[in-house]
C-alpha atoms as one frame of an Amber mdcrd trajectory, in Angstrom:
protein
 155.954  11.670 -18.982 152.882  12.534 -20.979 152.835  13.115 -24.648 151.736
  16.724 -23.951 154.740  17.382 -21.839 156.978  15.734 -24.319 155.395  17.955
 -27.007 156.010  21.050 -24.951 159.626  20.193 -24.370 160.113  19.492 -28.091
 158.501  22.855 -28.981 160.885  24.537 -26.473 163.746  23.072 -28.428 162.384
  24.943 -31.332 163.219  28.175 -29.542 166.830  27.497 -30.439 165.727  28.070
 -33.979 165.229  31.720 -33.377 167.790  33.608 -35.340 167.616  31.277 -38.375
 165.981  32.097 -41.412 164.061  31.467 -44.654 162.598  33.515 -47.366 159.637
  33.489 -49.593 161.036  35.527 -52.452 162.014  32.595 -54.635 163.665  34.839
 -57.218 167.175  34.547 -56.001 170.244  36.391 -57.188 173.916  35.794 -57.232
 174.952  39.288 -56.089 176.315  39.321 -52.497 174.460  42.322 -51.425 171.095
  41.045 -52.749 171.657  37.667 -51.191 172.594  39.215 -47.855 169.352  41.231
 -47.898 167.244  38.184 -48.896 168.947  36.091 -46.143 168.228  38.917 -43.657
 164.581  38.746 -44.421 164.658  35.016 -44.044 166.193  35.367 -40.488 163.368
  37.647 -39.553 160.760  34.944 -40.726 162.536  32.257 -38.675 162.752  34.577
 -35.702 159.023  34.829 -35.903 158.789  31.067 -35.911 160.865  30.954 -32.835
 158.418  33.422 -31.096 155.475  31.378 -32.135 157.147  28.226 -30.615 157.733
  30.142 -27.402 154.007  30.935 -27.296 153.128  27.285 -28.051 155.318  26.287
 -25.041 153.971  29.000 -22.856 150.358  28.147 -23.396 150.706  24.360 -23.766
 149.391  23.561 -20.323 146.027  25.110 -21.290 145.618  22.978 -24.443 144.483
  19.487 -24.938 146.821  17.020 -26.633 144.663  17.419 -29.834 144.967  21.267
 -29.742 148.721  21.009 -29.077 149.223  18.450 -31.923 147.459  20.904 -34.271
 149.548  23.817 -33.278 152.862  21.849 -33.438 151.708  20.464 -36.825 151.170
  23.985 -38.135 154.646  25.049 -36.830 156.111  21.950 -38.518 154.545  23.017
 -41.895 155.921  26.552 -41.461 159.446  25.160 -40.698 159.231  23.017 -43.974
 157.969  25.828 -46.019 160.745  28.132 -44.885 163.349  25.389 -45.543 161.922
  25.244 -49.121 162.104  29.077 -49.495 165.783  28.929 -48.339 166.491  26.488
 -50.985 164.984  28.734 -53.481 167.606  31.612 -52.848 170.340  31.835 -55.238
 173.453  32.587 -53.070 176.831  33.306 -54.534 178.775  30.144 -54.989 180.738
  30.282 -51.830 177.599  30.312 -49.609 175.794  27.511 -51.504 176.984  24.636
 -49.320 176.274  26.333 -46.058 172.821  27.615 -47.181 171.785  24.202 -48.395
 172.859  22.641 -45.066 170.749  25.257 -43.210 167.693  24.499 -45.402 168.203
  20.802 -44.989 168.476  20.932 -41.355 165.519  23.169 -40.899 163.603  20.666
 -43.120 164.555  17.910 -40.792 163.262  19.926 -37.746 160.047  20.327 -39.522
 159.761  16.625 -40.026 160.680  16.157 -36.236 157.978  18.588 -35.183 155.479
  16.645 -37.542 156.425  13.400 -35.645 155.921  15.012 -32.322 152.473  16.399
 -33.519 151.584  12.781 -34.595 152.589  11.345 -31.444 150.788  13.860 -29.309
 147.630  13.322 -31.318 147.874   9.600 -30.766 148.927   9.990 -27.105 151.991
   8.042 -27.795 154.616   9.037 -25.251 157.468   6.766 -26.458 157.093   8.133
 -29.990 156.939  11.661 -28.710 160.136  10.993 -26.582 161.965   9.483 -29.653
 160.975  12.611 -31.773 161.954  14.946 -29.114 165.473  13.392 -28.959 165.768
  13.730 -32.655 164.541  17.289 -32.525 167.178  18.299 -29.864 169.929  17.161
 -32.245 168.366  18.605 -35.453 167.734  22.017 -33.738 171.386  22.251 -32.887
 172.376  21.550 -36.482 170.038  24.353 -37.556 171.574  26.774 -35.122 175.203
  25.757 -36.278 174.210  26.153 -39.949 172.672  29.479 -39.351 175.617  30.809
 -37.385 177.936  29.823 -40.274 175.912  31.515 -42.984 175.183  34.685 -40.734
 178.839  35.036 -39.718 179.997  34.874 -43.131 177.400  37.453 -44.178 178.273
  39.843 -41.168 174.812  39.229 -39.777 173.905  38.486 -36.210 173.466  34.723
 -35.572 170.638  35.097 -33.249
C-alpha cells in the first residue's frame, strides 16, 4: 500500500469526526444556555472539518504525495486549533469532564493527521500505516466524546 493510499484512508477516518465540535469564541460562560449555544457553533465548525476531509479523500487520487501531505497537514492544524477552542469554553461543572475528553481526543486526532502528513511527505508507508491505525482508534474516541456532550445538551450527535 502506498503512502498516498494510506493517507487517503486516514483522511477518510476523519469523516467520522463530522458532527463533533470546537469554537473560536474563547470567552466561555457557565450558563447552560450560553454553553449549549457555544457548543452548537463548535459542532458546525467540526462538521465543516469533516466535509473538508471528505473533499481531501475524494480528490486524493489527483494529488501528489507532497500535495496530499500539505492538505492533511492543514487539516491536522485545524483539528488542533479546534481542540484548543473547545478547551477555552467554560461549561457548567457537570459538562467539564466530557468536554475536556472531547477536546483531548480531537487534539490527539490532529496529532495523528500530522503523523500521516509527515509519513506521506516522506513516502514512508509503514509510518503512514501506523498513524492510520492510531487515527482509527482516536477518531472513534472523538465520536464517542461528542455523542456524550451532545446528548447531554439535547443536540444531534452527528
